[in-house]
C-alpha positions in Angstrom: -13.2 29.5 -5.3 -11.1 28.5 -2.7 -11.7 31.5 -0.1 -12.4 30.0 3.4 -11.4 26.3 2.3 -9.4 24.5 5.1 -7.3 21.5 4.5 -6.0 19.1 7.1 -2.6 17.4 6.0 -1.8 13.7 7.4 2.0 15.4 8.0 3.6 11.8 8.8 2.6 9.8 6.0 4.2 8.5 3.3 8.2 7.3 2.6 9.4 11.0 2.6 6.9 12.7 5.3 7.1 15.4 6.6 9.5 17.2 4.3 7.8 16.2 0.9 4.2 17.2 2.9 5.7 20.3 4.0 7.1 21.2 -0.1 4.5 19.9 -1.6 2.1 22.3 0.9 4.2 25.2 -0.5 3.9 24.3 -4.2 0.6 23.6 -3.9 -0.2 27.3 -1.9 1.4 29.0 -5.2 -1.7 27.9 -7.1 -4.2 28.4 -4.1 -2.4 31.0 -2.1 -6.1 31.0 -0.6 -6.2 27.8 1.0 -5.4 27.1 4.6 -3.3 24.0 6.0 -3.8 22.1 9.3 -1.1 20.0 9.8 -0.9 16.7 12.0 2.5 15.3 13.2 5.4 15.8 15.0 5.8 19.7 15.8 8.8 19.0 16.0 9.8 18.5 12.7 7.6 20.6 11.6 8.0 23.9 12.3 11.8 24.3 11.1 10.3 22.5 8.1 7.4 25.4 7.6 10.3 28.4 8.3 11.7 27.2 5.1 7.9 27.3 3.4 7.9 30.9 2.4 4.4 33.0 2.8 2.7 29.2 2.9 4.0 28.9 6.4 1.4 31.7 7.5 -1.2 29.8 5.9 -0.2 26.5 8.0 -1.2 25.4 11.4 0.0 22.3 13.0 -1.5 19.8 15.5 1.1 18.3 17.3 0.8 14.4 17.5 3.6 12.0 18.2 1.8 9.3 16.7 2.4 7.9 13.2 0.4 4.6 10.9 2.8 3.0 9.8 3.0 1.3 6.2 3.0 -2.0 8.0 0.2 -1.4 9.8 -3.3 -3.3 9.5 -6.4 -1.3 8.7 -7.8 -3.0 12.1 -5.3 -2.3 14.1 -5.7 1.4 13.1 -9.2 1.4 14.5 -8.2 -0.3 17.9 -5.5 1.7 18.6 -4.9 4.7 16.2 -6.7 7.3 17.2 -4.0 9.3 18.4 -2.1 9.3 15.4 -1.8 12.1 12.4 -4.2 10.1 10.3 -6.7 9.7 12.0 -6.5 13.1 14.0 -6.6 14.5 10.6 -9.7 12.6 8.9 -11.4 13.4 12.5 -10.6 17.1 11.7 -13.0 16.8 8.8 -15.5 15.0 10.8 -15.8 18.2 12.8 -16.4 20.5 10.7 -12.9 22.3 11.1 -11.8 21.0 7.6 -13.5 20.4 4.0 -10.9 17.7 3.2 -7.7 15.4 4.0 -5.0 14.5 2.3 -2.6 11.6 2.8 0.4 10.2 1.6 0.0 7.2 4.4 -1.3 3.5 4.7 -3.9 3.0 1.9 -6.1 0.2 3.5 -6.0 2.0 6.7 -6.1 5.2 5.4 -9.9 4.2 3.4 -11.2 2.1 7.2 -10.6 5.1 8.9 -12.3 7.7 6.5 -14.9 5.2 6.1 -15.3 4.8 10.1 -14.8 8.6 10.7 -16.8 10.6 8.2 -19.3 7.2 7.4 -20.6 6.9 4.0 -23.2 9.9 2.5 -26.5 9.0 2.2 -27.7 6.5 -0.3 -23.9 5.3 -1.0 -23.1 1.9 0.5 -19.5 1.7 -0.2 -17.1 4.6 -0.9 -15.4 3.8 -3.9 -11.0 4.9 -5.3 -10.9 6.9 -8.1 -8.1 7.6 -10.2 -7.3 9.7 -13.6 -6.0 7.9 -16.5 -4.6 10.0 -18.9 -6.1 8.7 -22.8 -5.8 9.4 -26.5 -8.8 12.2 -25.6 -7.6 13.4 -22.6 -8.4 11.6 -19.3 -10.8 9.8 -18.0 -11.9 9.5 -14.8 -11.8 5.0 -13.6 -13.2 3.8 -10.5 -13.3 1.4 -8.2 -9.6 1.4 -7.9 -9.3 -1.5 -5.1 -11.8 -0.4 -2.3 -14.2 -3.0 -3.4 -12.9 -6.5 -4.7 -16.5 -7.7 -5.0 -19.3 -5.7 -6.1 -23.1 -6.3 -6.6 -24.9 -4.1 -9.1 -26.2 -1.5 -6.9 -22.8 -1.1 -6.1 -21.2 -0.6 -9.3 -24.0 1.6 -10.5 -23.4 4.0 -7.6 -19.8 4.2 -9.1 -21.3 4.8 -12.3 -23.4 7.8 -10.6 -20.4 9.3 -9.0 -18.1 8.8 -11.8 -20.2 10.7 -13.6 -21.0 13.5 -11.5 -17.0 13.8 -10.7 -16.2 13.7 -14.7 -18.5 16.8 -15.0 -18.0 18.8 -11.9 -14.2 18.6 -11.9 -12.8 17.3 -15.3 -15.3 20.1 -17.0 -17.0 17.6 -19.3 -20.2 18.8 -19.9 -22.2 15.4 -21.0 -19.7 12.5 -20.0 -20.5 9.2 -21.1 -19.9 6.5 -19.6 -19.2 2.9 -19.6 -18.6 -0.5 -17.5 -15.9 -2.4 -18.1 -16.4 -6.0 -18.7 -14.7 -8.9 -21.1 -16.9 -7.7 -24.1 -18.7 -5.3 -25.7 -21.8 -7.4 -26.8 -24.8 -6.6 -23.9 -25.0 -10.8 -23.1 -21.1 -11.0 -21.6 -20.2 -10.2 -18.4 -21.2 -11.5 -14.9 -24.7 -10.5 -13.3 -23.2 -7.9 -11.6 -22.0 -5.6 -14.8 -25.3 -7.0 -16.3 -27.4 -6.2 -13.2 -25.7 -2.7 -13.1 -25.9 -1.7 -17.0 -29.8 -2.5 -16.8 -30.2 -0.2 -13.4 -27.9 2.8 -15.4 -30.6 2.2 -18.2 -34.0 2.0 -16.3 -32.6 4.8 -13.7 -34.3 7.8 -15.6 -30.8 9.6 -14.6 -29.4 12.2 -17.4 -26.3 9.7 -17.8 -25.2 8.8 -20.8 -24.2 4.9 -20.1 -22.6 4.0 -23.3 -22.3 0.1 -22.4 -19.8 -2.0 -22.1 -16.0 -1.6 -22.4 -13.1 -3.7 -22.6 -9.7 -2.7 -21.4 -7.9 -1.2 -24.9 -10.9 1.1 -24.1 -9.1 2.8 -21.5 -6.3 4.2 -23.2 -8.2 5.2 -26.0 -10.8 7.5 -24.4 -13.9 5.4 -25.8 -15.7 7.2 -22.5 -14.6 9.6 -19.9 -16.0 7.1 -17.0 -15.5 3.6 -16.8 -16.5 1.7 -14.2 -15.4 -1.6 -12.4 -14.8 -3.8 -9.7 -12.4 -2.6 -7.2 -10.2 -6.6 -8.0 -10.0 -5.4 -11.4 -9.8 -1.9 -11.0 -6.3 -2.5 -9.3 -5.3 -5.2 -11.8 -6.0 -2.5 -14.4 -4.2 0.1 -12.2 -1.2 -1.7 -11.7 -0.3 -3.0 -15.1 -1.0 0.4 -16.9 1.5 1.8 -14.8 3.9 -1.6 -15.4 3.5 -0.8 -18.8 4.9 2.9 -18.9 7.3 1.9 -17.0 8.7 -0.8 -19.4 8.4 1.6 -22.2 10.4 4.1 -20.2 13.1 1.5 -19.7 13.1 0.2 -23.4 13.3 3.7 -24.5 15.9 4.2 -22.4 18.3 1.2 -23.7 17.8 2.0 -27.0 18.8 5.4 -27.8 21.6 4.4 -25.8 22.5 1.6 -28.2 24.3 3.0 -30.6 25.7 7.0 -31.5 23.3 7.3 -34.3 20.5 6.2 -31.5 21.9 8.5 -29.3 21.6 11.0 -32.3 18.3 10.2 -32.8 17.5 10.9 -29.2 18.9 14.8 -29.9 16.6 15.5 -32.7 13.3 13.5 -31.1 14.4 15.0 -27.3 11.4 17.8 -27.3 8.6 15.3 -28.5 10.2 12.8 -25.6 9.6 15.4 -23.4 6.0 16.1 -24.5 4.7 12.4 -23.9 7.1 12.3 -20.8 5.5 15.3 -19.4 2.1 13.7 -20.6 2.6 10.4 -18.6 4.2 11.7 -15.9 2.1 9.8 -12.8 2.9 12.9 -10.8 0.5 14.7 -12.8 -2.4 12.1 -11.8 -1.5 11.8 -8.3 -4.3 11.7 -5.8 -6.5 8.7 -5.9 -10.3 9.8 -4.5 -12.6 8.0 -2.1 -15.7 8.9 -3.5 -18.4 8.4 -1.1 -17.7 9.6 2.0 -19.7 12.3 4.4 -16.0 14.5 3.3 -13.5 15.0 1.0 -10.3 12.4 1.6 -8.1 12.0 -1.1 -4.7 9.4 -0.7 -1.5 10.4 -2.5 1.3 7.9 -3.6 3.3 7.0 -0.3 6.4 7.4 -2.7 5.7 10.9 -4.7 7.5 13.4 -4.4 6.2 17.2 -3.5 4.7 18.0 -6.6 3.1 14.7 -7.0 1.9 15.6 -3.3 0.6 18.8 -4.3 -0.9 17.7 -7.4 -3.1 15.5 -4.7 -3.7 18.4 -2.8 -4.4 20.1 -5.4 -7.0 17.2 -6.4 -8.6 17.7 -2.8 -8.9 21.7 -3.8 -11.0 20.8 -6.8 -13.3 18.2 -5.4 -14.1 20.6 -2.2 -14.5 23.9 -4.1 -16.8 22.4 -7.4 -19.0 20.9 -3.9 -18.7 17.5 -5.4 -20.8 15.8 -2.2 -23.6 18.2 -2.8 -23.8 17.0 -6.6 -23.4 13.7 -5.5 -26.0 14.2 -3.0 -28.6 15.8 -5.5 -27.7 12.9 -8.2 -28.8 10.5 -5.6 -31.8 12.4 -3.9 -33.0 12.1 -8.4 -33.7 8.7 -7.6 -35.9 8.6 -4.7 -38.1 11.4 -5.9 -41.0 10.6 -8.5 -40.9 12.6 -11.4 -43.9 15.3 -11.4 -46.3 15.4 -13.5 -46.1 18.0 -16.0 -49.5 20.8 -15.5 -51.6 21.0 -18.3 -52.4 24.3 -20.6 -54.8 26.1 -19.8 
């Protein structure tokens, strides 16, 4: 249910803001007509854009600020001097309870730093993680961390596994998600102390998590598990490698189908199937990296996305809010601190 949901948007974040932000919320409004939006940014630029947004404009309120976080800004600089920027104020509105979540296409490092400082982490979570969706042979897989934490302990990876499992259940609708830890091999003895320690903790936690064990890089696209857990260093490399591979194959296909008259004819015959593949792997469908583990919903849209991509990022935030994602995370972590109650004897 989305009635009563209020979402804050960093209207000045991203390569094509604020135009893409307003057009994106207009598209999102068609899917979520009950959701209200707080737009933080330059009122003089936002007002004429909203006047062209149709019915969506009635669900929007502008919070004016003429300051914005640039793509080149360092996170430490934003923490010191950025408290009146559109990004900071949007995140702060969540901390104040004015909105249930924030979406920004701005500087990733700054957004993570601001969100962590303003929203704080959930009880029981040491570090937040960036999670994203990958298309696979079986559907979709959630992977985390994608860059927030370059170095992770076994406990960090265990927390990521818990958050990823809850995400797969609540947002992807997988009844009993399989969780795997990314490693250099599937054998139990492979990997460093962190991945082996996290695996042992998952096996001994007592949580009802279906732990598959270790998975390798080729298991991501195969959809071997529903949740792939890794540190931010490895996860970010995997993400950028996947994005680069998609671009490479798109380039190779264009060259191949344009190489001769027969190839062009072949394209015409295969166009419908190729369109399906293009839609299946369209990065805009998977736009919206989630900052999991914060005491509030924060979603990062790709800075160079178009309106459809931004609308999908908005949709991700709304799904997390409407499914009570953070409440479920708290519940799962609460189980770890509660000892099992002995069953009462019969008769």
